[in-house]
C-alpha positions as a Markdown table, in Angstrom:
| # | Residue | x | y | z |
|---|---|---|---|---|
| 1 | Unk | 15.8 | 0.2 | -0.1 |
| 2 | Unk | 12.9 | -2.4 | 0.3 |
| 3 | Unk | 9.6 | -0.5 | 0.7 |
| 4 | Unk | 7.3 | -2.1 | 3.2 |
| 5 | Unk | 5.0 | 0.8 | 3.8 |
| 6 | Unk | 4.1 | 4.2 | 2.4 |
| 7 | Unk | 2.8 | 6.8 | 4.8 |
| 8 | Unk | 1.1 | 10.2 | 4.1 |
| 9 | Unk | 1.4 | 12.6 | 6.9 |
| 10 | Unk | -0.7 | 15.8 | 6.7 |
| 11 | Unk | -0.2 | 15.7 | 2.9 |
| 12 | Unk | -2.1 | 18.1 | 0.7 |
| 13 | Unk | -1.7 | 19.3 | -2.9 |
| 14 | Unk | -0.6 | 22.9 | -2.9 |
| 15 | Unk | -3.3 | 23.8 | -5.3 |
| 16 | Unk | -5.8 | 23.0 | -2.5 |
| 17 | Unk | -4.1 | 25.3 | 0.1 |
| 18 | Unk | -6.7 | 28.1 | -0.2 |
| 19 | Unk | -9.7 | 25.8 | -0.8 |
| 20 | Unk | -12.1 | 24.2 | 1.5 |
| 21 | Unk | -11.6 | 20.5 | 0.6 |
| 22 | Unk | -14.4 | 18.0 | 1.1 |
| 23 | Unk | -14.0 | 15.2 | 3.7 |
| 24 | Unk | -11.2 | 12.9 | 2.7 |
| 25 | Unk | -9.5 | 9.8 | 4.1 |
| 26 | Unk | -6.2 | 10.9 | 2.5 |
| 27 | Unk | -5.6 | 14.7 | 2.5 |
| 28 | Unk | -4.4 | 16.3 | 5.8 |
| 29 | Unk | -4.6 | 12.9 | 7.5 |
| 30 | Unk | -2.2 | 10.2 | 8.6 |
| 31 | Unk | -2.6 | 7.3 | 6.3 |
| 32 | Unk | -0.3 | 4.2 | 5.7 |
| 33 | Unk | -0.4 | 1.8 | 2.8 |
| 34 | Unk | 1.2 | -1.5 | 3.7 |
| 35 | Unk | 2.9 | -4.0 | 1.5 |
| 36 | Unk | 0.8 | -7.1 | 0.6 |
| 37 | Unk | -2.6 | -5.4 | 0.8 |
| 38 | Unk | -5.0 | -4.1 | -1.8 |
| 39 | Unk | -6.4 | -0.6 | -1.8 |
| 40 | Unk | -9.2 | 1.0 | -3.9 |
| 41 | Unk | -9.1 | 4.8 | -3.9 |
| 42 | Unk | -12.5 | 6.2 | -4.9 |
| 43 | Unk | -12.5 | 9.8 | -5.9 |
| 44 | Unk | -14.5 | 12.5 | -7.7 |
| 45 | Unk | -12.9 | 14.2 | -10.7 |
| 46 | Unk | -10.5 | 17.0 | -9.6 |
| 47 | Unk | -9.9 | 15.8 | -6.1 |
| 48 | Unk | -6.2 | 14.8 | -6.6 |
| 49 | Unk | -6.1 | 11.1 | -7.3 |
| 50 | Unk | -3.6 | 11.4 | -10.2 |
| 51 | Unk | -1.6 | 13.8 | -8.1 |
| 52 | Unk | -1.5 | 11.3 | -5.3 |
| 53 | Unk | 0.0 | 8.6 | -7.6 |
| 54 | Unk | 2.5 | 11.0 | -9.1 |
| 55 | Unk | 3.6 | 12.1 | -5.6 |
| 56 | Unk | 4.2 | 8.6 | -4.4 |
| 57 | Unk | 6.1 | 7.8 | -7.6 |
| 58 | Unk | 8.2 | 10.9 | -7.1 |
| 59 | Unk | 7.1 | 12.4 | -10.4 |
| 60 | Unk | 5.7 | 15.5 | -8.7 |
| 61 | Unk | 6.6 | 17.4 | -5.5 |
| 62 | Unk | 4.0 | 20.2 | -5.4 |
| 63 | Unk | 2.5 | 19.1 | -2.1 |
| 64 | Unk | 2.6 | 20.1 | 1.6 |
| 65 | Unk | 3.2 | 17.7 | 4.4 |
| 66 | Unk | 5.2 | 14.5 | 4.1 |
| 67 | Unk | 5.3 | 11.2 | 2.3 |
| 68 | Unk | 7.4 | 8.5 | 4.0 |
| 69 | Unk | 8.7 | 5.2 | 2.9 |
| 70 | Unk | 8.9 | 2.7 | 5.8 |
| 71 | Unk | 7.5 | 5.3 | 8.1 |
| 72 | Unk | 10.7 | 7.3 | 8.4 |
| 73 | Unk | 12.3 | 7.9 | 5.0 |
| 74 | Unk | 11.0 | 11.2 | 3.7 |
| 75 | Unk | 10.8 | 10.8 | -0.1 |
| 76 | Unk | 11.8 | 14.5 | -0.6 |
| 77 | Unk | 15.3 | 13.5 | 0.4 |
| 78 | Unk | 15.6 | 10.7 | -2.2 |
| 79 | Unk | 18.2 | 11.4 | -4.9 |
| 80 | Unk | 17.5 | 11.0 | -8.6 |
| 81 | Unk | 19.7 | 7.9 | -8.7 |
| 82 | Unk | 17.8 | 6.4 | -5.8 |
| 83 | Unk | 14.5 | 7.1 | -7.5 |
| 84 | Unk | 15.7 | 5.4 | -10.7 |
| 85 | Unk | 16.6 | 2.3 | -8.7 |
| 86 | Unk | 13.3 | 2.3 | -6.8 |
| 87 | Unk | 11.3 | 2.7 | -10.0 |
| 88 | Unk | 13.0 | -0.4 | -11.4 |
| 89 | Unk | 12.7 | -2.6 | -8.3 |
| 90 | Unk | 10.1 | -1.4 | -5.9 |
| 91 | Unk | 7.4 | 0.9 | -7.4 |
| 92 | Unk | 5.5 | 0.1 | -10.6 |
| 93 | Unk | 3.2 | 2.8 | -12.0 |
| 94 | Unk | 0.4 | 2.9 | -14.6 |
| 95 | Unk | -0.5 | 6.6 | -15.2 |
| 96 | Unk | -4.0 | 7.5 | -16.4 |
| 97 | Unk | -2.4 | 8.9 | -19.6 |
| 98 | Unk | -0.9 | 5.4 | -20.3 |
| 99 | Unk | 2.3 | 6.8 | -21.9 |
| 100 | Unk | 2.4 | 4.2 | -24.7 |
| 101 | Unk | 4.4 | 4.8 | -27.9 |
| 102 | Unk | 1.6 | 5.0 | -30.5 |
| 103 | Unk | 3.8 | 4.1 | -33.5 |
| 104 | Unk | 5.0 | 0.9 | -31.8 |
| 105 | Unk | 3.1 | -2.3 | -31.6 |
| 106 | Unk | 1.5 | -3.7 | -28.4 |
| 107 | Unk | 4.3 | -6.3 | -28.0 |
| 108 | Unk | 7.0 | -3.7 | -28.8 |
| 109 | Unk | 5.6 | -1.4 | -26.1 |
| 110 | Unk | 5.7 | -4.1 | -23.5 |
| 111 | Unk | 9.0 | -5.6 | -24.5 |
| 112 | Unk | 10.7 | -2.2 | -24.4 |
| 113 | Unk | 10.2 | -2.3 | -20.6 |
| 114 | Unk | 10.6 | -6.0 | -20.2 |
| 115 | Unk | 13.9 | -6.0 | -21.9 |
| 116 | Unk | 15.3 | -3.9 | -19.1 |
| 117 | Unk | 14.0 | -6.2 | -16.3 |
| 118 | Unk | 13.4 | -9.7 | -17.8 |
| 119 | Unk | 10.5 | -9.9 | -15.4 |
| 120 | Unk | 8.3 | -12.0 | -17.7 |
| 121 | Unk | 9.0 | -14.3 | -20.6 |
| 122 | Unk | 7.7 | -13.5 | -24.0 |
| 123 | Unk | 5.4 | -16.5 | -23.7 |
| 124 | Unk | 3.9 | -15.1 | -20.5 |
| 125 | Unk | 3.4 | -11.8 | -22.1 |
| 126 | Unk | 1.7 | -13.3 | -25.1 |
| 127 | Unk | -0.5 | -15.4 | -22.8 |
| 128 | Unk | -1.6 | -12.3 | -20.9 |
| 129 | Unk | -2.4 | -10.6 | -24.2 |
| 130 | Unk | -4.5 | -13.6 | -25.2 |
| 131 | Unk | -6.3 | -13.7 | -21.8 |
| 132 | Unk | -7.2 | -10.0 | -22.2 |
| 133 | Unk | -8.6 | -10.6 | -25.6 |
| 134 | Unk | -6.0 | -8.7 | -27.6 |
| 135 | Unk | -3.7 | -11.5 | -28.7 |
| 136 | Unk | -4.8 | -10.7 | -32.3 |
| 137 | Unk | -3.5 | -7.2 | -31.8 |
| 138 | Unk | 0.0 | -8.2 | -30.6 |
| 139 | Unk | 1.7 | -6.7 | -33.7 |
| 140 | Unk | -0.8 | -3.8 | -34.2 |
| 141 | Unk | 0.3 | -0.2 | -33.7 |
| 142 | Unk | -1.0 | 1.0 | -30.3 |
| 143 | Unk | -2.0 | 4.3 | -31.8 |
| 144 | Unk | -4.6 | 2.6 | -33.9 |
| 145 | Unk | -6.1 | 0.7 | -31.0 |
| 146 | Unk | -9.2 | 1.7 | -28.9 |
| 147 | Unk | -8.6 | 3.2 | -25.5 |
| 148 | Unk | -9.7 | 0.0 | -23.8 |
| 149 | Unk | -7.3 | -2.0 | -25.8 |
| 150 | Unk | -4.5 | 0.4 | -25.0 |
| 151 | Unk | -5.3 | 0.1 | -21.3 |
| 152 | Unk | -4.9 | -3.7 | -21.5 |
| 153 | Unk | -1.5 | -3.2 | -23.1 |
| 154 | Unk | -0.4 | -0.7 | -20.5 |
| 155 | Unk | -1.6 | -3.0 | -17.7 |
| 156 | Unk | 0.7 | -5.8 | -18.9 |
| 157 | Unk | 3.6 | -3.4 | -19.4 |
| 158 | Unk | 3.2 | -2.1 | -15.8 |
| 159 | Unk | 3.8 | -5.5 | -14.3 |
| 160 | Unk | 7.0 | -6.2 | -16.4 |
| 161 | Unk | 9.2 | -5.5 | -13.4 |
| 162 | Unk | 9.6 | -6.5 | -9.7 |
| 163 | Unk | 7.6 | -4.3 | -7.3 |
| 164 | Unk | 6.6 | -3.9 | -3.7 |
| 165 | Unk | 3.8 | -1.4 | -4.6 |
| 166 | Unk | 1.8 | -1.2 | -7.8 |
| 167 | Unk | 0.2 | 2.2 | -8.5 |
| 168 | Unk | -2.7 | 2.1 | -11.0 |
| 169 | Unk | -4.5 | 5.4 | -11.9 |
| 170 | Unk | -7.9 | 4.5 | -13.4 |
| 171 | Unk | -6.6 | 1.3 | -15.0 |
| 172 | Unk | -10.0 | -0.1 | -16.1 |
| 173 | Unk | -12.0 | 3.0 | -16.9 |
| 174 | Unk | -12.7 | 1.8 | -20.4 |
| 175 | Unk | -13.0 | -2.0 | -19.7 |
| 176 | Unk | -16.1 | -4.0 | -19.5 |
| 177 | Unk | -16.8 | -6.2 | -16.4 |
| 178 | Unk | -15.3 | -9.4 | -18.0 |
| 179 | Unk | -12.0 | -7.7 | -19.0 |
| 180 | Unk | -11.9 | -5.9 | -15.7 |
| 181 | Unk | -12.1 | -9.2 | -13.8 |
| 182 | Unk | -9.4 | -10.7 | -16.0 |
| 183 | Unk | -7.1 | -7.7 | -15.5 |
| 184 | Unk | -7.6 | -7.9 | -11.7 |
| 185 | Unk | -6.8 | -11.6 | -11.7 |
| 186 | Unk | -3.5 | -11.0 | -13.6 |
| 187 | Unk | -2.6 | -8.1 | -11.4 |
| 188 | Unk | -3.2 | -10.0 | -8.2 |
| 189 | Unk | -1.2 | -13.0 | -9.6 |
| 190 | Unk | 1.8 | -10.8 | -10.3 |
| 191 | Unk | 1.4 | -8.9 | -7.0 |
| 192 | Unk | 1.4 | -12.2 | -5.1 |
| 193 | Unk | 4.7 | -13.1 | -6.8 |
| 194 | Unk | 6.4 | -10.2 | -5.0 |
| 195 | Unk | 4.1 | -10.0 | -1.9 |
| 196 | Unk | 3.2 | -6.5 | -3.2 |
| 197 | Unk | 0.5 | -4.0 | -2.5 |
| 198 | Unk | -1.9 | -2.8 | -5.2 |
| 199 | Unk | -3.2 | 0.8 | -5.0 |
| 200 | Unk | -5.8 | 1.5 | -7.7 |
| 201 | Unk | -7.8 | 4.7 | -8.2 |
| 202 | Unk | -11.1 | 5.3 | -9.9 |
| 203 | Unk | -13.8 | 7.9 | -10.5 |
| 204 | Unk | -16.4 | 5.2 | -11.3 |
| 205 | Unk | -15.4 | 1.9 | -12.8 |
| 206 | Unk | -13.4 | 0.2 | -10.0 |
| 207 | Unk | -10.8 | -2.5 | -10.5 |
| 208 | Unk | -12.5 | -5.7 | -9.3 |
| 209 | Unk | -10.1 | -6.5 | -6.4 |
| 210 | Unk | -11.5 | -8.7 | -3.7 |
| 211 | Unk | -10.6 | -8.2 | -0.1 |
| 212 | Unk | -9.5 | -4.6 | -0.8 |
| 213 | Unk | -9.6 | -1.6 | 1.5 |
| 214 | Unk | -11.8 | 1.2 | 0.2 |
| 215 | Unk | -10.4 | 4.7 | 0.7 |
| 216 | Unk | -12.4 | 7.9 | -0.1 |
| 217 | Unk | -10.3 | 10.7 | -1.5 |
């Protein structure tokens, strides 16, 4: 399946069922994300931004309402095998927790994924590490890096695959403005390669994506 759009229809995390939720552009609304566009989701802590990413990625199902691919394919009907295929070809995801292997080096963490997809050459990966100021940490165990350095490793790993949608949960929360801008440029370059959408969440430090659509969670 090629994903051209993702639609939320009356979607709400079940944990919010009995609560009075604040005004939102997302929950209990009809909202469509379209391929090729850029979206910034601004949220307060505890309003469900990480849940939203996990729902779209199919990692969690504890919500009411519907999430549709291409306005008609309810993701609750997608089989595990189909999800596996979609996660390799259509949806890339950077969770807030990063999910890096601490005992492995920066390059090993990235190449572990890239070896499955051959999306980037090792030279391209090393160039991105250099651009983000961590080229000297290429062979350094990720567990001994700062959180900001780990975020930069995880950003590169996230784009080591083809994708129609790139989900980024607080990707630059520990980056300064310079590295934020560099990360945004790299992400936009790779998204343009696939005519893909970028959906990035934040609770403060936003990814510096020009011409993006701002959504309040």
